[in-house]
C-alpha positions in Angstrom: 5.9 -0.3 -26.4 4.3 1.3 -23.3 0.8 1.6 -24.9 -1.2 -0.8 -22.6 -3.4 -0.1 -19.6 -3.7 -2.4 -16.6 -5.3 -2.1 -13.2 -3.2 -3.2 -10.2 -5.1 -4.2 -7.0 -3.4 -3.8 -3.6 -4.8 -5.6 -0.6 -5.0 -4.2 2.9 -7.2 -5.4 5.8 -9.7 -7.2 3.5 -10.0 -4.2 1.2 -8.6 -4.0 -2.3 -7.3 -0.7 -3.6 -7.2 -0.4 -7.4 -4.8 1.7 -9.4 -5.3 2.2 -13.1 -2.0 2.5 -14.9 -1.8 3.7 -18.5 1.3 3.7 -20.7 2.6 0.4 -19.5 4.0 -2.6 -21.4 2.2 -5.9 -20.8 3.7 -9.0 -22.5 1.6 -12.2 -22.2 3.2 -15.5 -22.9 0.5 -18.2 -23.1 1.3 -20.2 -26.2 4.9 -21.0 -25.3 3.9 -22.2 -21.8 1.1 -24.4 -23.1 3.4 -26.0 -25.6 6.1 -26.6 -23.0 4.0 -27.8 -20.1 0.7 -28.8 -21.7 -1.2 -26.7 -19.2 -4.0 -24.4 -20.4 -3.7 -22.2 -17.3 0.1 -21.8 -17.6 0.0 -18.3 -19.0 2.5 -15.8 -17.6 2.9 -12.1 -18.0 5.7 -9.5 -17.7 4.5 -6.0 -16.8 6.8 -3.1 -17.3 5.8 0.2 -15.5 7.8 3.4 -16.0 8.5 5.5 -12.9 9.9 9.0 -12.3 11.8 10.3 -9.2 10.7 13.5 -7.5 11.2 15.2 -4.2 8.2 13.2 -2.8 9.7 9.9 -3.9 9.0 7.4 -6.7 6.0 8.4 -8.9 4.0 6.1 -11.1 1.7 8.3 -13.0 0.1 10.5 -10.3 0.6 8.0 -7.5 3.6 7.7 -5.1 5.1 4.2 -5.0 5.8 2.8 -1.5 7.5 -0.4 -0.6 5.0 -3.1 0.6 5.7 -2.5 4.3 5.5 1.3 4.0 2.3 1.0 2.0 0.7 -1.2 4.7 1.6 1.3 7.4 -0.2 4.3 5.8 -3.7 5.3 4.8 -3.2 7.5 1.7 -5.1 6.4 -1.4 -2.7 8.3 -3.6 -0.1 5.7 -3.1 0.5 2.2 -4.4 2.8 -0.8 -4.1 3.6 -4.1 -5.7 3.5 -7.0 -3.2 4.6 -10.4 -4.4 2.1 -13.2 -3.8 -0.7 -10.9 -2.7 -1.4 -8.1 -5.2 -2.5 -8.8 -8.7 -3.3 -7.0 -12.0 -5.7 -7.3 -14.8 -5.3 -6.1 -18.4 -7.4 -3.0 -19.0 -9.1 -0.3 -17.1 -11.2 -1.5 -14.2 -13.2 1.7 -14.5 -12.9 2.9 -10.9 -10.3 3.5 -8.2 -12.9 3.1 -5.4 -11.9 0.6 -2.7 -13.4 -2.9 -3.0 -14.5 -4.9 0.1 -13.2 -8.5 -0.3 -16.1 -9.9 1.7 -18.6 -8.8 -1.0 -17.2 -11.6 -3.2 -18.0 -14.6 -1.1 -15.7 -17.0 0.7 -13.1 -17.1 -2.1 -12.8 -13.3 -2.3 -12.2 -10.7 -5.0 -9.0 -12.1 -6.5 -10.8 -15.4 -7.1 -13.7 -13.6 -8.7 -11.4 -11.6 -11.1 -9.3 -14.7 -11.9 -12.5 -16.5 -13.0 -14.0 -13.5 -14.8 -11.0 -12.1 -16.7 -8.7 -13.9 -19.2 -5.8 -11.7 -18.3 -5.6 -11.7 -14.5 -2.2 -12.2 -12.9 -1.0 -12.6 -9.4 2.3 -10.7 -9.0 5.0 -13.2 -8.5 8.2 -11.2 -8.9 9.1 -7.5 -8.7 12.2 -5.7 -9.9 13.1 -2.1 -9.9 15.6 -0.9 -12.5 17.5 2.4 -12.5 19.3 2.8 -15.9 15.9 2.8 -17.7 13.7 3.7 -14.8 11.0 1.1 -14.6 9.5 -1.7 -12.5 9.2 -5.2 -14.0 6.7 -7.5 -12.5 6.2 -11.2 -13.3 2.7 -12.6 -13.0 1.0 -16.0 -13.2 
């Protein structure tokens, strides 16, 4: 448990900001959904990300977590968020945390590119923050 790596992509003003997160738990449930619904693209994921509290706020690895509205209002690349219906994650290490211009990926954009290229690309659909065992839990489709 907590041995996976993912890259989370946050969108702001047509620019994607990747955050590579190690020591997370990614659970992919494709088979059960295909059997139940008959859809090949019905895979879902649950992503569990540990966090720690510090004087500067909620830390995920070396980045400070901000709520989606707080994140949109600032310009610090050492922060991240989880925005339902906009942000997404892929399984694995993207290889860079450099900003990505959405326009470079045509009219459909970067998310569409990643969704076509990677088997495990998930739009964040739900976000929960838990305190007893400090972690975020995201659902993805």
